C-alpha positions as CSV (number, residue, x, y, z in Angstrom):
1,M,0.1,0.1,0.0
2,P,1.1,3.6,-0.4
3,F,1.8,5.9,2.6
4,V,0.6,9.6,3.2
5,D,2.8,11.8,5.1
6,L,1.0,13.8,7.8
7,G,4.2,15.3,9.2
8,D,4.2,13.6,12.7
9,C,3.1,10.1,11.1
10,S,3.0,8.3,8.0
11,L,-0.2,6.1,7.4
12,E,-0.7,3.4,5.0
13,Y,-3.8,3.7,2.9
14,R,-5.6,2.4,0.0
15,L,-8.1,3.7,-2.5
16,I,-10.8,2.0,-4.2
17,V,-12.0,3.4,-7.4
18,G,-15.9,4.2,-7.9
19,S,-18.2,6.7,-9.0
20,A,-17.9,10.4,-7.9
21,D,-21.6,10.8,-7.9
22,R,-21.8,9.1,-4.3
23,P,-20.2,10.1,-1.0
24,S,-17.0,8.4,-0.7
25,L,-16.6,5.5,1.9
26,V,-14.0,6.0,4.5
27,F,-13.5,3.1,6.7
28,V,-12.0,3.6,10.2
29,H,-10.9,0.3,11.9
30,E,-11.3,-1.3,15.6
31,G,-8.8,-1.1,18.3
32,L,-6.8,-4.2,16.8
33,G,-7.5,-3.7,13.2
34,S,-5.7,-2.1,10.0
35,A,-6.3,-1.4,6.6
36,G,-5.5,-4.9,5.5
37,L,-7.6,-6.5,8.4
38,W,-10.8,-5.3,6.9
39,R,-10.2,-7.7,4.0
40,D,-12.5,-7.6,1.0
41,F,-15.3,-5.9,2.8
42,P,-14.7,-2.6,1.6
43,D,-14.2,-3.5,-2.0
44,Q,-17.5,-5.5,-1.9
45,L,-19.3,-2.4,-0.2
46,A,-17.9,0.2,-2.6
47,R,-18.9,-2.1,-5.7
48,R,-22.4,-2.3,-4.3
49,A,-22.7,1.4,-3.6
50,G,-21.1,2.3,-6.5
51,A,-18.7,4.7,-4.4
52,R,-15.1,5.4,-4.1
53,A,-13.5,4.2,-0.9
54,M,-10.5,4.7,1.2
55,V,-9.2,2.4,3.9
56,Y,-6.3,3.1,6.1
57,S,-4.2,2.1,9.3
58,R,-4.0,4.4,12.2
59,A,-0.5,5.0,13.7
60,G,0.7,2.0,15.6
61,Y,-1.4,-0.5,13.3
62,G,-0.7,-2.3,10.2
63,R,2.4,-0.9,8.5
64,S,1.8,2.8,9.4
65,S,4.3,4.8,11.8
66,P,4.8,3.4,15.3
67,L,3.2,5.3,18.3
68,V,5.5,8.4,19.5
69,Q,4.0,7.9,23.0
70,K,1.5,5.9,25.0
71,R,-2.3,6.7,24.6
72,E,-4.1,9.2,26.8
73,P,-7.9,8.7,27.5
74,D,-8.4,11.5,24.8
75,F,-6.7,9.2,22.2
76,M,-10.1,8.8,20.1
77,H,-10.6,12.6,20.4
78,R,-7.0,13.3,19.1
79,E,-7.7,10.8,16.2
80,A,-11.1,12.4,15.1
81,L,-10.2,16.0,15.5
82,D,-6.8,16.1,14.5
83,V,-5.4,13.2,12.4
84,L,-8.5,12.2,10.4
85,P,-9.4,15.8,9.1
86,R,-5.6,15.9,8.1
87,L,-5.9,12.7,6.2
88,L,-9.0,13.5,4.5
89,A,-7.6,16.9,3.3
90,K,-4.4,15.4,2.2
91,L,-6.2,12.8,-0.1
92,G,-8.8,15.4,-1.2
93,I,-12.0,13.5,0.3
94,E,-14.9,15.7,0.8
95,R,-18.0,14.9,2.9
96,P,-17.3,11.1,3.2
97,L,-19.7,8.3,4.7
98,L,-17.8,7.2,7.5
99,V,-17.7,3.4,8.3
100,G,-16.4,2.7,11.7
101,H,-15.9,-0.2,13.7
102,S,-15.7,-0.5,17.6
103,D,-13.0,2.2,18.4
104,G,-13.1,3.2,14.9
105,A,-16.9,3.9,15.2
106,S,-16.5,6.1,18.1
107,I,-13.8,8.1,16.1
108,A,-16.2,8.6,13.6
109,L,-18.9,9.6,15.8
110,I,-16.7,12.2,17.4
111,H,-15.5,13.6,14.0
112,A,-19.1,13.9,12.9
113,A,-20.4,15.6,15.9
114,A,-17.7,18.1,15.5
115,E,-17.9,18.6,11.8
116,P,-21.4,17.9,10.8
117,D,-21.2,19.7,7.5
118,Q,-18.1,17.7,6.5
119,V,-19.7,14.4,6.8
120,S,-22.5,12.7,4.9
121,G,-23.4,10.1,7.1
122,L,-22.2,7.5,9.6
123,V,-22.2,3.7,9.7
124,L,-21.3,2.9,13.5
125,M,-20.7,-0.9,14.0
126,A,-20.5,-2.0,17.6
127,P,-19.8,1.7,18.6
128,H,-18.5,2.6,22.2
129,V,-20.2,5.7,23.8
130,F,-19.2,4.9,27.4
131,V,-17.2,2.2,29.4
132,E,-19.1,-0.9,30.2
133,A,-17.8,-3.9,32.7
134,V,-18.4,-6.4,30.1
135,T,-15.9,-4.5,27.7
136,L,-13.4,-4.3,30.4
137,K,-13.7,-8.1,31.2
138,S,-13.2,-9.0,27.6
139,I,-10.2,-6.8,27.0
140,A,-8.6,-8.1,30.2
141,G,-9.1,-11.7,28.9
142,I,-7.5,-11.1,25.5
143,A,-4.7,-9.2,27.1
144,E,-4.0,-12.3,29.3
145,K,-4.0,-14.3,26.0
146,Y,-1.7,-11.8,24.4
147,E,0.9,-12.7,27.1
148,T,0.4,-16.3,27.5
149,T,-0.3,-17.8,23.9
150,E,0.6,-17.3,20.3
151,L,-1.8,-14.5,19.9
152,R,1.1,-12.0,19.7
153,Q,2.8,-13.9,17.0
154,R,-0.5,-14.1,14.9
155,L,-1.2,-10.4,15.3
156,A,2.5,-9.6,14.3
157,Q,1.7,-10.9,10.8
158,H,-0.6,-7.9,10.4
159,H,1.0,-5.3,12.4
160,T,4.7,-4.2,12.1
161,H,4.7,-2.4,15.6
162,V,2.5,-5.2,17.3
163,D,3.0,-4.1,20.8
164,D,1.9,-0.5,19.7
165,A,-1.1,-2.0,18.3
166,F,-2.2,-4.3,21.0
167,R,-0.8,-2.6,24.2
168,G,-1.5,0.9,22.9
169,W,-5.2,-0.2,22.9
170,S,-5.5,-2.6,25.8
171,D,-3.4,-0.6,28.1
172,I,-5.5,2.5,28.0
173,W,-8.8,0.8,28.1
174,L,-7.8,-1.0,31.2
175,N,-6.4,2.3,32.7
176,P,-8.5,3.2,35.7
177,R,-8.3,6.9,34.1
178,F,-10.2,5.6,31.2
179,G,-13.4,4.5,33.4
180,T,-15.1,7.8,33.3
181,W,-14.7,8.2,29.4
182,S,-17.8,9.1,27.5
183,L,-19.2,10.2,24.4
184,G,-22.7,11.4,25.8
185,A,-22.1,15.1,24.7
186,E,-21.2,13.9,21.2
187,V,-24.1,11.7,20.7
188,E,-26.3,14.8,21.8
189,R,-24.8,16.8,19.3
190,L,-25.0,14.3,16.6
191,A,-26.8,15.8,13.4
192,V,-26.0,13.5,10.4
193,P,-27.9,10.3,9.0
194,T,-26.5,7.5,10.9
195,L,-26.9,3.6,10.8
196,L,-26.2,1.8,14.1
197,I,-25.1,-1.9,13.7
198,Q,-24.5,-4.4,16.5
199,G,-24.4,-8.0,17.2
200,A,-26.7,-9.5,19.9
201,D,-23.9,-11.5,21.1
202,D,-21.3,-8.9,21.4
203,P,-18.6,-9.8,24.2
204,Y,-17.4,-6.3,23.9
205,G,-20.5,-4.2,24.5
206,T,-24.2,-4.4,25.3
207,L,-27.3,-2.8,23.3
208,A,-27.2,-0.1,26.0
209,Q,-24.5,1.5,23.7
210,L,-27.0,1.6,20.8
211,D,-29.7,2.8,23.6
212,A,-27.7,5.7,24.3
213,F,-28.5,7.2,20.8
214,E,-32.2,6.5,20.9
215,A,-32.2,8.1,24.5
216,A,-31.0,11.4,22.9
217,K,-34.2,11.4,20.4
218,L,-31.9,12.0,17.5
219,A,-33.7,12.9,14.1
220,D,-32.1,10.3,11.5
221,I,-30.9,7.2,13.2
222,K,-31.5,3.6,12.0
223,R,-30.8,0.7,14.1
224,L,-29.8,-2.9,13.3
225,V,-29.5,-5.6,15.8
226,L,-28.1,-8.9,14.4
227,S,-28.6,-12.5,15.8
228,S,-25.9,-15.0,15.9
229,C,-23.4,-11.9,15.6
230,G,-20.4,-11.1,17.8
231,H,-18.0,-7.9,17.8
232,S,-17.7,-7.9,14.1
233,P,-20.9,-7.5,12.4
234,H,-19.2,-7.3,8.9
235,R,-17.5,-10.6,9.4
236,D,-20.1,-12.5,11.5
237,Q,-23.1,-11.4,9.3
238,K,-21.5,-10.0,6.0
239,A,-24.3,-10.3,3.7
240,A,-26.8,-8.6,5.9
241,V,-24.3,-5.7,6.9
242,L,-23.5,-5.1,3.1
243,E,-27.4,-5.0,2.3
244,A,-27.8,-2.6,5.0
245,I,-25.2,-0.2,4.5
246,T,-25.8,-0.3,0.6
247,T,-29.4,0.7,1.3
248,F,-28.4,3.3,3.8
249,A,-26.0,4.8,1.5
250,S,-28.3,5.0,-1.5
251,E,-30.4,7.4,0.5
252,L,-27.8,9.8,1.4
253,A,-27.6,13.2,-0.4
254,I,-24.2,13.9,-2.3
């Protein structure tokens, strides 16, 4: 993949060709993801939606630059309000449909809440808007596996700086200072069309995360809860997710 130089980091990215008549799709990966770990999902969605698309790896992930310092509780805000706007400007992407997963969904939400005129819409898969005990329990469990099993070696196939990718994510989530983290204010300010998708069997979050959006009585929110589906709807229920996002994207204004 090529790289884009943002000055303080170099990020790998991939562009997918498509029509300029639809909002570009921009994929924001989860806490252990990367551009490559989306696999062919972006290509299939772009083809069905008839849109251009861009996938990238955040710093510390994939083949992108390593982290320059440990993450702080505001790390998702930094990504959403600083890195993502610079990346989109550098690549000339305007008013995209942001497709975020897990931490990536939270980053997309923060960005859209701050810059509603710069976003056509949001697809938030398994978003985090506050910290739940079930999330911390699952992260603690996988952190133990990272230290005691071959998980580190498997992840190293996808991440050049594998400790940045894993510990940069797990350490801050499990830090007591992160316990009060919340995107309640961002949910209240959300003013763009949004599709929420979550698995009914998600071990990293309950449906209370989606309920937070409905409690805010937002104008243009759609919700899809999938059975037999864990934390990665685009892998566990790929066909249903492709269909839902394609329909949602077709209704967005350019």
